[in-house]
C-alpha positions in Angstrom: -11.2 -8.7 13.5 -10.6 -12.0 14.5 -9.3 -14.8 12.2 -9.3 -18.5 12.5 -6.9 -21.0 11.1 -8.7 -23.7 9.4 -7.7 -25.6 6.0 -4.6 -24.6 5.0 -5.9 -22.8 2.2 -5.9 -18.5 1.5 -9.5 -17.3 1.9 -10.3 -13.8 1.6 -6.7 -12.7 1.4 -5.6 -14.1 4.8 -3.6 -17.0 5.4 -5.3 -19.8 6.9 -4.1 -22.7 8.7 -5.0 -26.1 10.2 -6.4 -26.3 13.8 -8.7 -23.7 14.7 -6.4 -21.6 16.7 -6.7 -18.1 16.7 -4.0 -15.8 14.8 -1.5 -14.2 16.6 -1.3 -10.5 16.8 1.7 -9.0 15.2 3.6 -7.0 17.4 4.1 -3.5 15.7 1.9 -1.9 12.9 4.5 0.1 11.7 6.5 -2.8 10.5 4.2 -5.5 10.0 0.4 -5.1 8.4 -2.1 -6.8 10.6 -5.2 -8.2 8.8 -7.7 -6.0 10.5 -5.8 -2.7 8.9 -7.1 -4.0 5.3 -10.3 -2.4 4.3 -12.1 -2.6 1.2 -11.8 0.0 -1.5 -14.8 2.3 -1.7 -15.4 2.2 -5.5 -13.3 5.4 -6.1 -10.4 5.6 -8.4 -7.2 3.9 -7.3 -3.9 2.4 -8.2 -1.2 0.9 -6.3 2.7 1.5 -6.6 5.1 -1.1 -5.5 8.0 0.7 -3.9 11.2 1.0 -5.7 14.5 2.6 -4.7 13.7 5.7 -6.6 10.6 6.1 -4.1 12.8 6.2 -1.2 16.1 7.0 0.4 17.8 9.4 -1.1 15.7 10.4 -3.6 12.2 10.1 -2.4 10.4 10.7 -5.9 7.0 9.2 -6.2 4.9 9.6 -9.1 1.2 8.2 -9.8 0.6 5.4 -11.9 -1.0 6.7 -15.4 -4.5 5.7 -14.8 -4.9 8.1 -11.8 -3.2 10.9 -13.7 -6.0 11.1 -15.8 -8.1 11.8 -13.1 -6.2 14.5 -11.5 -5.6 18.3 -12.7 -2.8 19.3 -14.5 -1.3 21.7 -11.9 0.3 22.1 -8.4 -2.6 21.3 -5.8 -2.3 21.0 -2.1 -2.4 17.3 -1.3 -3.5 15.1 1.7 -2.4 11.3 2.1 -4.6 9.8 4.7 -3.6 6.3 6.4 -4.6 5.0 9.7 -6.4 7.9 11.0 -3.3 10.4 10.2 -2.8 12.6 7.4 0.0 14.1 5.6 0.0 17.4 3.7 2.2 17.9 0.8 1.7 19.1 -2.8 0.6 17.0 -6.2 2.7 18.7 -8.9 0.3 18.2 -12.0 2.3 20.4 -13.9 5.6 18.2 -14.2 5.8 15.7 -17.0 5.9 13.0 -14.6 3.2 14.2 -12.2 4.7 13.9 -8.8 4.4 14.4 -5.2 6.5 16.8 -3.6 9.8 15.5 -2.3 9.3 16.8 1.3 5.8 15.8 1.7 6.5 12.2 0.5 9.6 11.9 2.3 7.8 12.5 5.5 4.8 10.3 4.9 7.6 7.5 3.9 9.7 7.8 6.7 7.1 8.2 9.2 5.1 5.0 8.1 8.5 2.9 7.7 8.2 2.3 4.0 10.4 -0.1 2.5 11.4 -1.4 -0.9 9.1 -4.0 -2.1 6.2 -2.4 0.2 3.0 -1.7 -1.8 1.1 1.5 -1.8 -2.6 1.7 -2.6 -3.7 5.3 -3.3 -7.5 5.6 -3.5 -8.6 9.1 -5.0 -11.3 10.5 -2.2 -11.4 13.9 -3.6 -9.8 15.8 -6.6 -10.4 19.4 -7.5 -7.7 22.3 -8.4 -8.1 23.5 -4.6 -7.6 20.0 -3.2 -6.8 16.4 -3.6 -7.2 13.6 -1.0 -6.1 10.3 -1.3 -6.5 7.4 1.1 -3.6 4.9 1.6 -3.3 1.4 2.4 0.2 0.0 2.9 0.8 -3.7 2.2 4.3 -4.8 3.2 6.4 -6.8 1.2 8.3 -8.5 4.1 7.4 -12.1 3.3 10.5 -14.2 4.5 12.9 -15.3 1.8 12.9 -18.9 3.0 9.6 -18.6 1.6 10.0 -17.0 -1.3 12.6 -19.6 -2.5 10.0 -22.2 -2.3 9.6 -23.7 -5.6 6.0 -24.6 -5.1 4.8 -20.9 -4.1 4.0 -19.3 -7.1 1.6 -16.4 -6.3 1.3 -15.5 -9.9 -2.6 -15.4 -10.1 -5.7 -15.7 -7.9 -5.8 -19.3 -8.8 -2.2 -20.0 -7.8 -1.9 -17.9 -4.5 0.9 -18.1 -2.0 -0.3 -20.3 0.9 1.8 -20.7 3.7 1.8 -23.7 6.0 
């Protein structure tokens, strides 16, 4: 996907700047999100989680938000997470009070995708039965530079007040 910089406003989730110059490609897709990696949701049930310390090293404890738990079986089910054409096998432990992914499977996914605190994972439920669960995952990196976050003029609190980078 090619993006253009135009008038200093955010459009369609992309930051656009002045002077009709193509946006540079980001150097490493494992540490930075490229705009063409974001794709529209399909309309199936989904939820997001912003990663906290408990989701990563050393605990690797990942529970799903309650709106998705209602769509999932309350038993242990083989689960597949897909991201960027790759897949990771794990187990969804629906019989647990917290309804979590097994630690070993989630840890492998988190480590291989270089997940960090502040990143967001969007889990879209593609298939759900007592036999198999499949989630398509999108990862939105939370690595906005601190000098931008400290700017009083940047709020990002709503669609009407987006974060705009100049």
